[in-house]
C-alpha positions in Angstrom: 10.6 35.6 -9.6 9.9 34.2 -13.0 10.3 30.7 -11.6 7.4 31.3 -9.3 5.2 32.5 -12.2 6.1 29.4 -14.2 5.3 27.1 -11.2 1.9 28.8 -10.9 1.3 28.3 -14.5 2.2 24.6 -14.3 0.0 24.2 -11.2 -2.9 25.9 -13.0 -2.6 23.7 -16.0 -2.4 20.5 -13.9 -5.4 21.6 -11.8 -7.4 22.4 -14.9 -6.5 19.0 -16.5 -7.6 17.3 -13.3 -10.9 19.2 -13.0 -11.7 18.3 -16.6 -10.9 14.7 -16.2 -12.8 14.5 -12.9 -15.9 16.1 -14.5 -15.7 13.7 -17.4 -15.4 10.7 -15.0 -18.4 11.9 -13.0 -20.5 12.3 -16.2 -19.6 9.0 -17.8 -19.1 6.8 -14.7 -16.6 4.9 -16.9 -13.6 3.3 -15.1 -11.2 4.4 -17.8 -12.2 8.0 -17.2 -11.9 7.5 -13.5 -8.4 6.2 -13.9 -7.5 9.2 -16.1 -8.9 11.5 -13.4 -6.7 9.7 -10.8 -3.6 10.1 -13.0 -4.4 13.8 -13.5 -4.7 14.2 -9.7 -1.3 12.6 -9.3 0.2 15.0 -11.8 -1.3 18.0 -9.9 -0.1 16.7 -6.5 3.4 16.1 -8.0 3.7 19.9 -8.4 4.0 20.2 -4.6 6.6 17.4 -4.1 10.4 17.8 -3.9 12.0 17.2 -7.3 13.4 13.7 -6.3 9.8 12.6 -5.5 8.3 14.3 -8.5 10.2 12.0 -10.8 7.9 9.2 -9.7 5.2 10.7 -11.9 6.2 9.9 -15.4 6.0 12.2 -18.4 3.7 9.7 -20.1 1.2 9.9 -17.4 1.3 13.7 -17.4 0.8 13.8 -21.2 -2.2 11.4 -21.0 -3.8 13.5 -18.2 -3.3 16.7 -20.1 -4.9 15.3 -23.3 -8.2 14.6 -21.5 
């Protein structure tokens, strides 16, 4: 049961990072912010992939998306 709770927490964090990055990109219309939003979206979507496919999203990208 605790694994499900942790997964929801990761999903929520990834979703919130994406929403923040998307909002920033919409406000600034800057390509760099758009790319950050795209990366944040990829991190969110990765939460729903099997583990072997999840590894395609690197930790570096996840860290960058979470910082925005």
